[in-house]
SELUM-480784 format. One line per 3 residues: number of its first residue (from 1); their letters; for each residue x, y, z of N, C-alpha, C, O. Coordinates in Angstrom, 3 decimals. Layout:
<nodes>
NUM> a> X,Y,Z,X,Y,Z,X,Y,Z,X,Y,Z | ...
</nodes>
This chain:
<nodes>
1> xxx> 113.019,149.736,69.469,113.149,148.521,70.221,111.855,147.713,70.078,110.762,148.236,70.292 | 111.986,146.482,69.729,110.793,145.643,69.625,110.490,145.041,70.975,111.380,144.754,71.775 | 109.237,144.864,71.196,108.791,144.363,72.492,108.209,142.962,72.334,107.046,142.725,72.661
4> xxx> 109.012,142.049,71.838,108.546,140.677,71.632,108.675,139.899,72.936,109.720,139.885,73.586 | 107.593,139.269,73.279,107.634,138.427,74.472,108.045,137.023,74.063,107.563,136.479,73.069 | 108.915,136.469,74.825,109.348,135.103,74.556,108.323,134.146,75.134,107.868,134.292,76.268
7> xxx> 107.981,133.182,74.334,107.072,132.156,74.833,107.866,131.210,75.716,108.943,130.739,75.351 | 107.319,130.952,76.857,107.960,129.990,77.750,107.569,128.595,77.306,106.415,128.326,76.973 | 108.530,127.739,77.309,108.224,126.351,76.988,107.470,125.750,78.156,107.845,125.912,79.317
10> xxx> 106.418,125.064,77.825,105.644,124.403,78.877,106.437,123.213,79.398,107.061,122.475,78.636 | 106.396,123.053,80.674,107.064,121.894,81.253,106.243,120.657,80.946,105.013,120.704,80.956 | 106.912,119.563,80.676,106.145,118.333,80.483,105.503,117.938,81.809,106.022,118.282,82.872
13> xxx> 104.396,117.230,81.761,103.742,116.829,83.009,104.619,115.851,83.794,105.571,115.278,83.263 | 104.280,115.682,85.040,105.018,114.737,85.878,104.880,113.339,85.293,103.794,112.933,84.879 | 105.991,112.606,85.263,105.952,111.241,84.753,106.230,110.255,85.888,106.270,110.636,87.058
16> xxx> 106.419,108.999,85.531,106.618,107.954,86.550,107.871,108.189,87.387,107.882,107.873,88.576 | 108.925,108.737,86.787,110.138,109.019,87.568,109.857,110.077,88.625,110.317,109.969,89.762 | 109.096,111.102,88.241,108.723,112.139,89.210,107.909,111.515,90.344,108.164,111.777,91.519
19> xxx> 106.935,110.693,89.983,106.055,110.095,90.997,106.826,109.166,91.937,106.555,109.128,93.137 | 107.787,108.420,91.389,108.627,107.564,92.234,109.444,108.424,93.195,109.550,108.105,94.379 | 110.017,109.504,92.690,110.800,110.408,93.544,109.923,110.997,94.637,110.341,111.084,95.791
22> xxx> 108.718,111.400,94.281,107.788,111.979,95.256,107.466,110.967,96.343,107.488,111.297,97.529 | 107.167,109.735,95.944,106.835,108.708,96.938,108.019,108.422,97.856,107.849,108.297,99.069 | 109.219,108.317,97.282,110.402,108.038,98.096,110.707,109.196,99.041,111.067,108.971,100.196
25> xxx> 110.567,110.432,98.565,110.803,111.593,99.432,109.786,111.627,100.565,110.131,111.946,101.704 | 108.541,111.301,100.257,107.500,111.317,101.282,107.744,110.223,102.321,107.488,110.426,103.508 | 108.232,109.081,101.885,108.473,107.974,102.820,109.736,108.170,103.645,109.735,107.972,104.860
28> xxx> 110.806,108.557,102.976,112.112,108.591,103.631,112.566,109.974,104.051,113.459,110.090,104.891 | 111.987,111.020,103.499,112.479,112.366,103.763,113.665,112.668,102.875,114.051,111.849,102.041 | 114.235,113.826,103.051,115.318,114.247,102.157,116.699,114.024,102.743,117.686,114.089,102.009
31> xxx> 116.803,113.769,104.002,118.104,113.672,104.650,118.808,112.371,104.282,118.270,111.282,104.479 | 120.004,112.498,103.750,120.877,111.361,103.440,120.299,110.385,102.422,120.811,109.272,102.300 | 119.255,110.758,101.687,118.681,109.805,100.745,118.567,110.351,99.333,118.089,109.640,98.449
34> xxx> 118.986,111.580,99.088,118.820,112.172,97.760,119.571,111.373,96.694,119.043,111.166,95.602 | 120.781,110.924,96.987,121.525,110.114,96.017,120.795,108.806,95.734,120.689,108.385,94.582 | 120.296,108.169,96.782,119.578,106.899,96.630,118.304,107.085,95.802,118.025,106.295,94.900
37> xxx> 117.545,108.117,96.108,116.297,108.379,95.386,116.593,108.713,93.930,115.914,108.216,93.031 | 117.595,109.547,93.689,117.968,109.901,92.317,118.365,108.653,91.536,117.982,108.490,90.378 | 119.127,107.781,92.170,119.550,106.548,91.516,118.350,105.664,91.173,118.273,105.124,90.070
40> xxx> 117.415,105.514,92.113,116.213,104.715,91.861,115.382,105.278,90.711,114.735,104.529,89.980 | 115.405,106.593,90.557,114.625,107.257,89.503,115.387,107.334,88.185,114.825,107.729,87.163 | 116.661,106.958,88.205,117.463,106.998,86.990,117.875,108.396,86.572,118.054,108.675,85.386
43> xxx> 118.025,109.274,87.559,118.433,110.652,87.270,119.580,111.037,88.188,119.887,110.337,89.153 | 120.201,112.152,87.875,121.260,112.705,88.700,120.648,113.417,89.908,119.504,113.868,89.857 | 121.406,113.511,90.973,120.918,114.193,92.173,120.545,115.645,91.882,119.577,116.164,92.439
46> xxx> 121.313,116.301,91.006,120.995,117.688,90.642,119.631,117.786,89.970,118.897,118.752,90.178 | 119.297,116.781,89.164,117.974,116.762,88.520,116.889,116.670,89.571,115.866,117.349,89.476 | 117.104,115.842,90.562,116.126,115.704,91.647,115.937,117.032,92.380,114.808,117.414,92.692
49> xxx> 117.021,117.727,92.653,116.907,119.044,93.293,116.170,120.037,92.388,115.402,120.871,92.867 | 116.409,119.941,91.087,115.713,120.821,90.145,114.215,120.505,90.130,113.387,121.415,90.080 | 113.871,119.220,90.173,112.456,118.836,90.225,111.783,119.437,91.447,110.626,119.855,91.386
52> xxx> 112.504,119.478,92.552,111.914,119.989,93.795,111.586,121.471,93.717,110.883,121.993,94.583 | 112.075,122.148,92.708,111.751,123.563,92.516,110.475,123.748,91.696,109.969,124.863,91.577 | 109.960,122.667,91.136,108.746,122.745,90.324,107.518,122.824,91.219,107.401,122.091,92.201
55> xxx> 106.618,123.711,90.872,105.392,123.876,91.654,104.534,122.615,91.604,104.001,122.193,92.631 | 104.391,122.007,90.420,103.552,120.814,90.308,104.154,119.642,91.078,103.423,118.841,91.661 | 105.477,119.540,91.084,106.151,118.486,91.841,105.877,118.664,93.333,105.545,117.703,94.027
58> xxx> 106.017,119.889,93.819,105.808,120.159,95.244,104.361,119.954,95.669,104.104,119.471,96.772 | 103.420,120.314,94.812,102.009,120.082,95.145,101.722,118.593,95.270,101.037,118.159,96.196 | 102.250,117.816,94.330,102.045,116.365,94.384,102.755,115.774,95.602,102.215,114.890,96.268
61> xxx> 103.960,116.258,95.893,104.692,115.797,97.075,103.874,116.063,98.344,103.743,115.182,99.193 | 103.331,117.265,98.471,102.534,117.608,99.656,101.324,116.694,99.788,100.988,116.260,100.890 | 100.665,116.398,98.663,99.492,115.518,98.689,99.883,114.116,99.165,99.222,113.542,100.031
64> xxx> 100.953,113.573,98.597,101.411,112.230,98.973,101.889,112.218,100.424,101.577,111.291,101.172 | 102.638,113.234,100.821,103.162,113.313,102.185,102.022,113.368,103.201,102.069,112.688,104.227 | 100.995,114.180,102.914,99.831,114.239,103.811,99.163,112.874,103.934,98.693,112.509,105.012
67> xxx> 99.118,112.120,102.839,98.549,110.773,102.878,99.331,109.859,103.806,98.744,109.111,104.587 | 100.669,109.920,103.721,101.501,109.107,104.609,101.305,109.517,106.067,101.197,108.658,106.942 | 101.260,110.801,106.330,101.072,111.290,107.697,99.720,110.840,108.236,99.620,110.420,109.389
70> xxx> 98.686,110.925,107.417,97.349,110.490,107.849,97.347,109.009,108.189,96.760,108.598,109.190 | 98.002,108.207,107.359,98.065,106.766,107.615,98.803,106.480,108.920,98.383,105.622,109.697 | 99.891,107.191,109.162,100.642,107.009,110.411,99.785,107.399,111.604,99.777,106.706,112.621
73> xxx> 99.069,108.499,111.482,98.198,108.929,112.587,97.114,107.901,112.871,96.810,107.616,114.029 | 96.525,107.339,111.806,95.487,106.312,112.011,96.063,105.098,112.724,95.452,104.571,113.654 | 97.245,104.651,112.287,97.871,103.497,112.943,98.215,103.814,114.388,98.022,102.980,115.273
76> xxx> 98.721,105.009,114.629,99.084,105.416,115.986,97.840,105.444,116.870,97.854,104.952,117.998 | 96.772,106.022,116.343,95.527,106.095,117.104,95.033,104.689,117.440,94.564,104.449,118.552 | 95.132,103.762,116.491,94.716,102.381,116.732,95.560,101.746,117.828,95.033,101.058,118.702
79> xxx> 96.860,101.975,117.781,97.749,101.404,118.792,97.436,101.969,120.168,97.410,101.231,121.152 | 97.198,103.274,120.242,96.869,103.903,121.522,95.545,103.360,122.042,95.423,103.060,123.230 | 94.552,103.230,121.164,93.260,102.666,121.572,93.433,101.243,122.084,92.822,100.865,123.084
82> xxx> 94.266,100.445,121.402,94.490,99.073,121.826,95.171,99.034,123.188,94.797,98.238,124.049 | 96.166,99.887,123.382,96.851,99.925,124.672,95.903,100.348,125.786,95.943,99.796,126.885 | 95.054,101.324,125.503,94.088,101.769,126.511,93.122,100.646,126.842,92.803,100.421,128.009
85> xxx> 92.655,99.943,125.825,91.745,98.826,126.054,92.445,97.741,126.857,91.865,97.189,127.792 | 93.662,97.436,126.508,94.414,96.411,127.220,94.631,96.804,128.673,94.539,95.951,129.555 | 94.915,98.065,128.945,95.106,98.525,130.318,93.816,98.375,131.113,93.840,97.957,132.271
88> xxx> 92.690,98.716,130.492,91.401,98.549,131.168,91.139,97.083,131.476,90.678,96.739,132.564 | 91.436,96.224,130.509,91.224,94.788,130.729,92.144,94.262,131.825,91.729,93.438,132.640 | 93.387,94.731,131.851,94.335,94.321,132.883,93.865,94.777,134.259,93.928,94.019,135.227
91> xxx> 93.396,96.010,134.340,92.877,96.537,135.606,91.700,95.708,136.088,91.620,95.359,137.266 | 90.789,95.392,135.179,89.618,94.587,135.544,90.043,93.203,136.023,89.495,92.685,136.996 | 91.011,92.609,135.344,91.507,91.300,135.760,92.123,91.352,137.153,91.907,90.446,137.958
94> xxx> 92.890,92.405,137.448,93.492,92.571,138.778,92.420,92.742,139.845,92.547,92.220,140.952 | 91.358,93.479,139.507,90.249,93.648,140.457,89.588,92.309,140.754,89.269,92.003,141.903 | 89.387,91.519,139.709,88.730,90.219,139.892,89.563,89.309,140.784,89.013,88.490,141.519
97> xxx> 90.879,89.445,140.725,91.759,88.626,141.548,91.987,89.225,142.934,92.656,88.626,143.776 | 91.431,90.400,143.158,91.582,91.043,144.450,92.934,91.696,144.646,93.336,91.966,145.778 | 93.632,91.952,143.566,94.945,92.572,143.667,94.863,94.089,143.789,95.826,94.743,144.190
100> x> 93.713,94.636,143.440,93.533,96.091,143.540,92.383,96.361,144.474,92.042,97.519,144.715
</nodes>
């Protein structure tokens, strides 16, 4: 019996279609949008599911997703800070008018 190892074909690197799919998945999530994302990328939905099994695809997805989450947190923090500032200003205004 010969013990020849089969060479695995290297996967091609992620291309623009992969990156578009990653961005859309990170923005919209996977629920009810796989057909839409696949269509935007010019691939079949099954291809998109196959891409999601790739380690490099998932690493890039996680990186992009973390970026979106960080941006949302920054915006949320800004909104909370603004609301807190506005509440303080409102309280001060009420004090000046003798309402509190």
